[in-house]
C-alpha positions as CSV (number, residue, x, y, z in Angstrom):
1,M,-113.0,-4.4,-200.5
2,A,-114.5,-2.2,-197.9
3,I,-115.0,-5.2,-195.5
4,R,-111.5,-6.4,-196.1
5,S,-110.0,-3.0,-195.2
6,L,-111.9,-3.0,-192.0
7,I,-110.4,-6.2,-190.6
8,P,-107.2,-4.6,-189.2
9,L,-109.2,-1.7,-187.9
10,L,-111.7,-4.1,-186.2
11,M,-108.8,-6.0,-184.5
12,A,-107.3,-2.8,-183.3
13,Y,-110.6,-1.6,-182.0
14,L,-111.3,-4.8,-180.1
15,L,-108.0,-4.3,-178.3
16,V,-109.1,-0.8,-177.4
17,V,-112.4,-2.1,-176.2
18,D,-110.7,-4.8,-174.1
19,A,-108.6,-2.2,-172.5
20,A,-111.6,-0.1,-171.8
21,I,-113.1,-2.7,-169.6
22,A,-110.7,-1.5,-166.9
23,V,-111.9,2.1,-167.3
24,T,-112.2,4.2,-164.2
25,F,-115.0,6.7,-163.5
26,S,-114.4,9.9,-161.6
27,S,-116.9,12.1,-159.7
28,K,-116.5,15.4,-158.0
29,L,-116.6,15.4,-154.2
30,I,-118.7,18.1,-152.7
31,H,-118.3,19.2,-149.0
32,R,-121.6,19.1,-147.1
33,F,-121.3,22.8,-146.2
34,S,-119.9,24.0,-149.6
35,D,-121.6,26.7,-151.8
36,E,-122.5,24.0,-154.3
37,A,-124.2,21.8,-151.7
38,K,-126.0,24.9,-150.4
39,A,-127.2,25.8,-153.9
40,F,-128.5,22.2,-154.4
41,F,-130.2,22.2,-151.0
42,V,-132.0,25.5,-151.8
43,S,-133.1,24.2,-155.2
44,R,-134.7,21.2,-153.5
45,N,-136.0,22.6,-150.3
46,G,-136.3,26.4,-150.8
47,N,-134.8,28.9,-148.3
48,I,-132.6,27.6,-145.5
49,S,-131.9,28.9,-142.0
50,A,-128.5,30.1,-140.7
51,D,-128.7,27.3,-138.1
52,S,-128.8,24.6,-140.6
53,W,-126.1,26.2,-142.8
54,P,-123.3,27.7,-140.7
55,K,-120.8,30.2,-141.8
56,K,-117.6,28.6,-143.1
57,R,-114.9,28.1,-140.4
58,S,-117.2,29.5,-137.7
59,F,-117.7,27.9,-134.3
60,D,-121.0,26.4,-135.4
61,Y,-119.4,25.1,-138.6
62,Y,-116.9,23.0,-136.6
63,R,-119.4,22.1,-133.9
64,L,-121.7,20.5,-136.5
65,L,-118.8,18.7,-138.2
66,L,-117.7,17.3,-134.9
67,S,-121.3,16.2,-134.1
68,S,-121.4,14.4,-137.4
69,D,-118.1,12.6,-136.6
70,L,-119.4,11.5,-133.2
71,K,-122.6,10.1,-134.8
72,R,-120.4,8.2,-137.3
73,Q,-118.3,6.8,-134.6
74,K,-121.4,5.6,-132.8
75,L,-122.5,3.8,-135.9
76,K,-119.0,2.2,-136.3
77,L,-118.6,1.2,-132.7
78,G,-122.2,0.0,-132.4
79,A,-123.1,1.2,-128.9
80,E,-122.7,4.1,-126.5
81,Y,-122.0,2.0,-123.4
82,Q,-120.1,-1.2,-122.9
83,L,-122.5,-2.6,-120.2
84,L,-125.7,-1.4,-118.6
85,F,-127.6,-2.7,-115.6
86,P,-130.5,-1.6,-113.4
87,S,-129.8,1.5,-111.4
88,E,-130.3,-0.3,-108.1
89,G,-127.6,-2.9,-109.1
90,S,-126.8,-5.8,-111.4
91,E,-127.6,-8.4,-108.8
92,A,-130.3,-11.0,-109.4
93,L,-132.1,-12.2,-106.3
94,F,-133.7,-15.5,-105.4
95,F,-136.4,-16.0,-102.8
96,G,-137.2,-19.7,-103.2
97,N,-140.7,-21.1,-103.2
98,E,-142.2,-18.0,-101.7
99,F,-141.8,-16.1,-104.9
100,G,-142.3,-19.0,-107.3
101,W,-138.7,-20.2,-107.6
102,L,-137.8,-17.3,-109.9
103,H,-134.9,-14.9,-110.0
104,Y,-135.6,-11.2,-109.5
105,T,-133.9,-7.8,-109.8
106,W,-134.8,-4.3,-108.5
107,I,-135.5,-1.7,-111.2
108,D,-136.5,2.0,-111.1
109,I,-139.2,3.4,-113.4
110,G,-140.6,6.8,-114.0
111,T,-140.1,10.4,-112.8
112,P,-139.7,10.5,-109.8
113,N,-138.4,7.0,-110.0
114,V,-140.3,4.2,-108.2
115,S,-138.7,0.8,-107.4
116,F,-140.1,-2.6,-108.5
117,L,-138.9,-6.2,-107.8
118,V,-139.4,-7.8,-111.2
119,A,-138.9,-11.5,-112.2
120,L,-136.4,-12.1,-115.1
121,D,-138.0,-14.0,-118.0
122,A,-136.1,-14.7,-121.2
123,G,-139.2,-16.5,-122.6
124,S,-141.4,-13.4,-123.0
125,D,-141.0,-9.8,-124.2
126,L,-143.1,-7.4,-122.1
127,L,-141.9,-5.5,-119.0
128,W,-145.1,-5.1,-116.9
129,V,-145.6,-4.0,-113.3
130,P,-148.7,-3.8,-111.0
131,C,-150.4,-0.5,-112.0
132,D,-153.7,1.2,-111.0
133,C,-154.7,-2.2,-109.7
134,M,-158.0,-3.9,-110.2
135,Q,-156.7,-7.4,-109.5
136,C,-153.1,-7.6,-108.3
137,A,-151.1,-9.7,-105.8
138,P,-150.5,-8.4,-102.3
139,L,-147.8,-5.8,-102.2
140,S,-147.3,-5.4,-98.4
141,A,-144.0,-6.8,-96.9
142,S,-146.0,-8.2,-94.0
143,Y,-147.5,-10.7,-96.5
144,Y,-144.1,-12.2,-97.3
145,D,-141.6,-13.9,-95.0
146,R,-138.4,-12.9,-96.8
147,L,-139.2,-9.4,-98.0
148,G,-137.7,-6.4,-96.1
149,R,-139.8,-3.7,-97.7
150,D,-143.2,-3.1,-99.3
151,L,-143.6,-3.6,-103.0
152,N,-144.8,-0.7,-105.1
153,E,-147.7,0.0,-107.5
154,Y,-147.0,2.1,-110.6
155,S,-149.3,5.0,-111.5
156,P,-148.6,6.7,-114.8
157,S,-150.4,9.8,-113.7
158,L,-147.8,10.3,-111.0
159,S,-144.8,10.1,-113.4
160,S,-144.0,13.3,-115.3
161,T,-142.3,11.3,-118.1
162,S,-145.0,8.8,-118.8
163,N,-147.0,8.7,-122.1
164,P,-149.7,6.3,-123.1
165,L,-148.9,4.3,-126.2
166,S,-151.6,4.9,-128.8
167,C,-153.5,2.3,-130.7
168,N,-152.0,3.4,-134.0
169,D,-148.4,2.9,-132.8
170,Q,-146.6,0.1,-134.6
171,L,-145.8,-1.6,-131.3
172,C,-149.4,-1.9,-130.4
173,E,-150.3,-5.5,-131.2
174,L,-154.0,-5.2,-130.2
175,G,-154.5,-1.9,-132.1
176,S,-157.1,-3.5,-134.4
177,N,-159.4,-4.0,-131.3
178,C,-159.4,-0.2,-130.5
179,K,-162.4,1.9,-131.2
180,S,-160.2,4.9,-132.0
181,S,-156.6,5.0,-133.2
182,K,-155.9,7.6,-130.6
183,D,-157.1,5.4,-127.7
184,P,-154.4,4.0,-125.3
185,C,-153.1,0.6,-126.5
186,P,-154.3,-2.4,-124.5
187,Y,-152.3,-5.5,-123.9
188,L,-152.9,-9.1,-122.8
189,A,-149.8,-11.3,-122.0
190,S,-150.6,-15.0,-121.5
191,Y,-148.1,-17.5,-120.0
192,Y,-147.6,-21.2,-120.0
193,S,-148.8,-21.7,-116.5
194,E,-152.5,-22.5,-116.4
195,N,-154.7,-19.4,-116.5
196,T,-151.7,-17.1,-115.9
197,S,-151.8,-13.7,-117.5
198,S,-151.3,-9.9,-117.1
199,S,-153.5,-7.3,-118.9
200,G,-153.8,-3.6,-118.9
201,L,-152.5,-0.6,-121.0
202,L,-149.1,0.0,-122.6
203,I,-147.2,3.1,-121.3
204,E,-143.9,4.7,-122.5
205,D,-141.7,5.8,-119.6
206,R,-138.1,5.9,-118.3
207,L,-136.2,2.9,-117.1
208,H,-133.2,4.0,-114.9
209,L,-129.9,2.3,-115.5
210,A,-126.2,2.5,-114.7
211,S,-123.3,2.0,-117.0
212,F,-120.1,0.0,-116.5
213,S,-116.9,0.0,-118.4
214,E,-113.4,-1.2,-117.7
215,H,-112.1,2.3,-118.7
216,A,-114.7,4.6,-117.2
217,S,-116.5,5.2,-113.9
218,R,-120.1,4.3,-113.3
219,S,-122.6,6.8,-114.6
220,S,-126.4,7.1,-114.5
221,V,-128.4,6.5,-117.7
222,W,-132.1,6.4,-118.5
223,A,-133.8,4.8,-121.5
224,S,-137.3,5.1,-122.9
225,V,-139.0,1.7,-122.7
226,I,-142.5,0.3,-123.1
227,I,-144.1,-0.7,-119.8
228,G,-147.3,-2.8,-119.3
229,C,-149.5,-1.0,-116.8
230,G,-150.7,-4.3,-115.3
231,R,-154.2,-3.7,-113.9
232,K,-155.2,-7.4,-113.8
233,Q,-153.0,-10.4,-113.0
234,S,-154.2,-14.0,-112.8
235,G,-153.1,-17.6,-112.2
236,A,-149.5,-18.0,-110.8
237,F,-149.2,-14.2,-110.6
238,S,-151.8,-14.2,-107.9
239,D,-150.1,-17.1,-106.0
240,G,-146.7,-15.7,-105.2
241,A,-144.9,-15.6,-108.5
242,A,-143.9,-12.1,-109.8
243,P,-146.1,-10.1,-107.4
244,D,-144.3,-6.9,-108.4
245,G,-144.0,-7.4,-112.1
246,L,-141.9,-9.2,-114.7
247,M,-139.2,-8.1,-117.2
248,G,-139.5,-9.9,-120.5
249,L,-136.0,-10.4,-122.1
250,G,-137.1,-12.1,-125.3
251,P,-136.2,-11.1,-128.9
252,G,-139.4,-9.2,-129.6
253,D,-139.6,-5.5,-130.3
254,L,-141.2,-4.6,-126.9
255,S,-138.5,-6.2,-124.8
256,V,-136.0,-4.1,-122.8
257,P,-132.9,-5.5,-124.6
258,S,-134.5,-4.8,-128.0
259,L,-135.3,-1.2,-127.0
260,L,-131.9,-0.5,-125.5
261,A,-130.1,-1.9,-128.6
262,K,-132.4,0.0,-131.0
263,A,-131.6,3.3,-129.1
264,G,-127.9,2.6,-129.7
265,L,-127.1,2.4,-126.0
266,V,-125.6,-1.1,-125.9
267,Q,-124.9,-4.0,-128.3
268,N,-127.8,-6.2,-129.1
269,T,-127.0,-8.8,-126.4
270,F,-127.4,-9.5,-122.7
271,S,-126.3,-12.0,-120.1
272,I,-127.8,-13.6,-117.1
273,C,-125.7,-15.5,-114.5
274,F,-127.1,-17.6,-111.6
275,D,-124.6,-18.7,-108.9
276,D,-124.6,-21.3,-106.2
277,N,-125.9,-18.9,-103.6
278,Y,-129.1,-18.3,-105.5
279,S,-128.1,-14.8,-106.6
280,G,-126.5,-13.6,-109.8
281,T,-126.3,-10.8,-112.3
282,I,-128.0,-9.3,-115.3
283,L,-126.0,-7.2,-117.8
284,F,-127.2,-5.5,-120.9
285,G,-124.7,-5.3,-123.8
286,D,-122.6,-8.2,-122.4
287,Q,-121.0,-10.2,-125.3
288,G,-119.3,-12.7,-123.0
289,L,-115.8,-14.1,-123.2
290,V,-113.9,-14.8,-126.3
291,T,-113.4,-18.4,-125.0
292,Q,-117.0,-19.1,-124.3
293,K,-118.8,-22.0,-126.0
294,S,-121.8,-21.2,-128.2
295,T,-124.6,-22.6,-130.3
296,S,-126.9,-21.0,-132.8
297,F,-130.5,-20.1,-132.2
298,V,-133.0,-21.8,-134.5
299,P,-136.2,-20.3,-135.9
300,L,-139.6,-21.4,-134.8
301,E,-141.8,-21.8,-137.9
302,G,-139.3,-19.7,-139.8
303,K,-139.1,-16.8,-137.3
304,F,-136.7,-16.0,-134.5
305,V,-139.4,-15.3,-131.9
306,T,-137.7,-17.0,-129.0
307,Y,-134.4,-18.4,-127.8
308,L,-134.7,-21.9,-129.3
309,I,-131.7,-24.2,-129.7
310,E,-131.0,-27.6,-131.1
311,V,-130.2,-30.5,-128.7
312,E,-128.6,-33.3,-130.6
313,G,-127.6,-35.6,-127.8
314,Y,-127.4,-36.1,-124.0
315,L,-125.3,-38.1,-121.5
316,V,-125.8,-39.3,-118.0
317,G,-122.3,-39.8,-116.5
318,S,-120.3,-41.3,-119.3
319,S,-123.3,-43.1,-120.9
320,S,-124.5,-41.6,-124.2
321,L,-128.2,-42.2,-124.6
322,K,-129.1,-43.1,-128.2
323,T,-132.4,-41.4,-129.2
324,A,-133.6,-38.6,-131.4
325,G,-132.7,-35.0,-130.7
326,F,-135.1,-32.2,-129.8
327,Q,-135.4,-28.5,-129.7
328,A,-135.3,-26.6,-126.4
329,L,-136.3,-23.1,-125.3
330,V,-133.7,-21.5,-123.1
331,D,-135.6,-19.6,-120.5
332,S,-134.7,-17.9,-117.3
333,G,-138.4,-17.5,-116.4
334,T,-138.9,-21.2,-115.9
335,S,-137.5,-22.4,-112.6
336,F,-136.8,-26.0,-113.5
337,T,-136.1,-28.0,-116.7
338,F,-138.7,-29.8,-118.8
339,L,-137.9,-32.4,-121.3
340,P,-140.0,-34.2,-124.0
341,Y,-141.5,-37.3,-122.3
342,E,-139.5,-40.0,-124.2
343,I,-136.2,-38.2,-123.5
344,Y,-137.2,-37.5,-119.9
345,E,-137.8,-41.2,-119.3
346,K,-134.4,-42.3,-120.7
347,I,-132.5,-39.7,-118.7
348,V,-134.2,-40.3,-115.3
349,V,-133.9,-44.1,-115.6
350,E,-130.2,-43.9,-116.4
351,F,-129.7,-41.5,-113.6
352,D,-131.5,-43.8,-111.2
353,K,-129.1,-46.6,-112.2
354,Q,-126.0,-44.7,-111.6
355,V,-126.7,-42.8,-108.3
356,N,-125.7,-44.6,-105.1
357,A,-128.6,-43.5,-102.9
358,T,-132.0,-44.9,-102.0
359,R,-134.9,-43.7,-104.0
360,S,-137.8,-42.5,-101.9
361,S,-141.1,-40.6,-102.2
362,F,-141.9,-37.5,-100.2
363,K,-145.3,-35.9,-99.7
364,G,-145.5,-32.6,-101.5
365,S,-142.5,-33.2,-103.8
366,P,-143.2,-32.2,-107.4
367,W,-140.5,-34.6,-108.6
368,K,-140.7,-38.3,-109.2
369,Y,-137.0,-39.1,-108.7
370,C,-136.0,-38.2,-105.1
371,Y,-133.5,-39.9,-102.9
372,N,-132.3,-40.0,-99.3
373,S,-128.8,-40.8,-98.0
374,S,-126.9,-40.7,-94.8
375,S,-124.8,-37.5,-94.6
376,Q,-121.8,-39.7,-93.9
377,E,-122.1,-41.5,-97.2
378,L,-119.9,-40.4,-100.1
379,L,-122.5,-39.6,-102.7
380,N,-121.9,-40.4,-106.4
381,I,-124.2,-38.1,-108.3
382,P,-123.8,-38.7,-112.1
383,T,-123.4,-35.7,-114.3
384,V,-126.0,-34.7,-116.9
385,T,-124.7,-33.3,-120.2
386,L,-126.6,-31.9,-123.1
387,V,-124.9,-31.9,-126.5
388,F,-125.9,-28.9,-128.7
389,A,-125.3,-28.4,-132.4
390,M,-121.7,-28.5,-133.6
391,N,-120.9,-31.0,-130.8
392,Q,-120.9,-28.3,-128.1
393,S,-121.2,-29.9,-124.7
394,F,-123.3,-28.2,-122.0
395,I,-122.5,-29.8,-118.6
396,V,-125.1,-29.2,-115.9
397,H,-123.0,-28.2,-113.0
398,N,-125.3,-29.7,-110.4
399,P,-128.3,-31.7,-111.7
400,V,-129.9,-32.2,-108.3
401,I,-131.3,-30.0,-105.5
402,K,-131.1,-30.7,-101.8
403,L,-134.4,-30.4,-99.9
404,I,-134.6,-29.3,-96.2
405,L,-137.3,-31.2,-94.4
406,E,-138.2,-31.0,-90.8
407,N,-137.4,-34.0,-88.5
408,Q,-135.6,-35.7,-91.3
409,E,-132.7,-38.0,-90.4
410,F,-131.4,-38.3,-93.9
411,D,-130.2,-35.9,-96.6
412,V,-132.9,-35.6,-99.3
413,F,-132.2,-34.6,-102.8
414,C,-134.2,-34.7,-106.1
415,L,-133.5,-34.6,-109.8
416,P,-135.6,-31.5,-110.7
417,I,-136.6,-32.5,-114.2
418,Q,-140.2,-32.7,-115.4
419,P,-141.7,-34.4,-118.4
420,I,-143.6,-32.3,-120.9
421,H,-145.9,-33.6,-123.6
422,E,-144.5,-31.4,-126.3
423,E,-142.0,-31.9,-129.1
424,F,-139.7,-29.3,-127.5
425,G,-138.2,-28.9,-124.1
426,I,-137.4,-26.0,-121.8
427,I,-134.0,-25.4,-120.2
428,G,-134.8,-23.7,-117.0
429,Q,-132.8,-21.9,-114.3
430,N,-131.6,-25.0,-112.5
431,F,-129.6,-26.1,-115.6
432,M,-128.0,-22.6,-115.9
433,W,-126.6,-22.4,-112.3
434,G,-122.8,-21.6,-112.4
435,Y,-122.9,-20.3,-116.0
436,R,-122.8,-16.8,-117.5
437,M,-125.4,-17.3,-120.2
438,V,-125.0,-14.8,-123.1
439,F,-128.0,-14.2,-125.3
440,D,-126.3,-12.8,-128.4
441,R,-129.3,-11.6,-130.4
442,E,-127.2,-9.7,-132.9
443,N,-125.4,-12.9,-134.1
444,L,-128.3,-15.2,-133.1
445,K,-126.2,-17.3,-130.8
446,L,-126.4,-18.6,-127.2
447,G,-123.0,-18.4,-125.4
448,W,-122.0,-19.8,-122.0
449,S,-118.9,-19.9,-119.8
450,T,-118.3,-21.0,-116.2
451,S,-118.7,-18.0,-113.8
452,N,-119.1,-17.0,-110.2
453,C,-121.5,-14.3,-111.3
454,Q,-119.7,-11.5,-109.6
455,D,-121.8,-8.4,-108.9
456,I,-120.4,-5.1,-110.2
457,T,-122.9,-2.8,-108.4
458,D,-120.4,-1.3,-105.9
459,G,-117.7,-0.7,-108.4
460,K,-116.3,-4.2,-108.2
461,I,-114.4,-5.4,-111.3
462,M,-116.1,-7.9,-113.4
463,H,-113.7,-10.0,-115.4
464,L,-114.5,-9.4,-119.1
465,T,-111.5,-11.7,-119.9
466,P,-111.4,-15.4,-119.1
467,P,-110.4,-16.4,-115.5
468,P,-107.5,-18.9,-115.1
469,N,-108.4,-22.1,-117.0
470,D,-111.8,-20.6,-117.6
471,R,-113.1,-22.1,-114.4
472,S,-115.1,-20.7,-111.6
473,P,-113.0,-19.9,-108.5
474,N,-115.9,-21.2,-106.4
475,P,-116.9,-24.8,-107.2
476,L,-120.6,-25.4,-106.8
477,P,-121.8,-27.2,-103.7
478,T,-125.0,-29.2,-103.5
479,N,-127.9,-26.8,-104.0
480,Q,-130.3,-26.5,-101.1
481,Q,-134.0,-25.6,-101.4
482,Q,-136.7,-25.1,-98.8
483,M,-139.6,-27.3,-99.9
484,T,-143.1,-26.0,-99.3
485,P,-146.0,-28.0,-100.9
486,G,-148.6,-26.3,-103.0
487,R,-146.5,-23.8,-104.9
488,H,-145.6,-23.9,-108.6
489,A,-143.0,-22.5,-110.9
490,V,-144.0,-20.0,-113.5
491,A,-143.3,-20.8,-117.1
492,P,-143.1,-18.1,-119.7
493,A,-145.0,-17.3,-122.9
494,V,-143.4,-17.6,-126.3
495,A,-143.7,-14.2,-128.0
496,G,-141.8,-12.0,-130.4
497,R,-141.4,-10.8,-134.0
498,T,-139.2,-11.7,-136.8
499,P,-135.9,-9.8,-137.0
500,T,-135.6,-7.8,-140.2
501,K,-132.9,-8.9,-142.6
502,S,-130.9,-6.3,-144.6
503,A,-131.3,-6.6,-148.4
504,A,-128.2,-7.4,-150.4
505,V,-127.0,-4.9,-153.0
506,S,-125.7,-6.3,-156.3
507,P,-122.4,-4.7,-157.6
508,L,-122.6,-2.8,-160.9
509,A,-120.9,-4.4,-163.9
510,F,-119.2,-2.4,-166.7
511,P,-121.6,-2.0,-169.6
512,Y,-119.8,-4.1,-172.1
513,W,-122.8,-4.1,-174.5
514,L,-122.3,-0.3,-175.0
515,C,-118.9,-1.0,-176.5
516,L,-120.4,-3.5,-179.0
517,V,-123.1,-1.0,-180.0
518,N,-120.4,1.6,-180.5
519,L,-118.3,-0.8,-182.6
520,L,-121.2,-1.5,-184.9
521,L,-121.8,2.2,-185.4
522,V,-118.2,2.7,-186.3
523,L,-118.2,-0.2,-188.8
524,M,-121.4,1.1,-190.5
525,R,-119.8,4.6,-190.8
526,F,-116.6,3.3,-192.5
527,F,-118.7,1.0,-194.7
528,V,-120.8,3.9,-195.9
529,L,-117.7,6.1,-196.5
530,D,-115.9,3.5,-198.5
531,V,-119.0,2.9,-200.7
C-alpha cells in the first residue's frame, strides 16, 4: 500500500527533478576595492598599506582602476605596438660575396647605444655580436670594400643597462656546466657551415627600436633582450660572413621576436622582405596581408623548433615533376636554396631542357648549371614553382642570378640551387626575392605575398592592405651578382624549444546524481512514515 501510494508522488517528483536540471546558480559580485574584499585580503595577508588599498572615490582609487583597464585592453588587443623595427631603420642591406651573400640590418644595443651590422638568420635563435674579443673578424672599414664606417665591438662593462645572465636562469641552456649557479651563463652556437660557431657569455641589455602605425607617429622604444657576448668566432664567421654579429629570428625562447612578443610589445610574428635591388625590410609584429597565401609549419620530431614546411610538389615551367615530397627549412640566413639530391637532379635536368641558352662551366662558380647567351637573344628562362601543403603554389620570381665576369662577351647566368644529402631541403634568400615573407609564430604559419619591400624608416607609408591586383609595382629584373671565387654562404643552425600549449578546461556538468540521492531519501522517509 505504501509503495502504491508513492507512485504518483514519484512521477511528480521526477518532473520537478527534470525541471531542476535547468537550475541557475547565483553568486555575489564583490568589487576589488570594496570593504568585503579588503576584509578578505587582510584575513589572508595581514595588514595592508594605503597605497595598495586606496580611499574610495579618491584620485588613487580611479587611477588604479584605469591602470587595470589598460592592462586588460593590452591582454585583449595582444600587443602595445602595431609594428616595430630597429631604431636605425627597417631596411635590410646586401653586400654580396664580401659579406657572405647574407642580408644585414643595423641595430643599436646598450646604454649609451652602440651600432652593429648584424646578419638576419631565421634558422637560429641567438642574437650575438663581437664582444671583448679573443678571436673575432676584422672590424675596420679599411678591410672591406663596400663598408663606409668601422664596425663596433660590444663591451658589457661600458653599458649601464647590461646585466650578465646567471647560470641558474631558465634561459641558460649550458647552466649544468657551471661551477656555481651565480656564474655568468656561457653559450656555444654552432652552425651548418663547417667549423662555424660563436661562443662567449649571455648578457641582458637593451635593444633600441622604433614603432610604426598607420594611425600614430613614429616613436622610440627599447626592449630587454638576451645578447651573446661573442668572444670567439670561427669558420665562416672568420671569413667575411657576419663579422659584426648575427640576429637569430627562430622560434626559440632566446630569439628577439620571442622576447618582444613575450613582453607584449608586438604580436608574435615578424616579416622579412628581400627586393630586386638586394635590399629589403624587417618588421616585428607584421601579420601580413589578409590576401596572402600561407602554409602551416610542421614539427621536427614533435617540436616546433624551426620554420619547417611541407613541400608536396614542384614544377619547372608547366611540367609537373612526379616524385616524393619533402620538408624544407625556410631560412633567411642561408643565401641560396638547397634541395634533397634526388629532387635537385629532377629540377635541374628539366630546367636544362627548357632554357634556350648554352650550358657552360666557369672557373670558380659554385653552381653546376650555368649558361651563357648573347645579350641580343630573347631568353626563355622557365619558372620554378614549389607546391606547399593545401595546394599553395610558391612561384620563385627569378630562379637564376646573373654573374658579372671581366672580359666576358656573353651574359652569364646560373641556377643557384645546390644538392644536399639530407632528407630535408633549405629554402634560402634567393627563392624569397620579391616576397614579403611572414613568419606567423602565433598561428604556426608561413605567409607570403608579392611586395616591393618598401622601407618605412623615413616615415614612408607601408601598405598594410593589398596593392592593386596584389602585385608588385616593380617587376623583378634579372638578378646580378658579382662573382668572386673562394667565398661561401653561411647556413644556420637549427635551434629552439617547444612552444607551450595551453591546457583545456572541461565544463562543469549539473550534478544529476544528487537529485537521485535526494529522491531515494524522500522515498525512504515516506515509506517509514506509512509503516
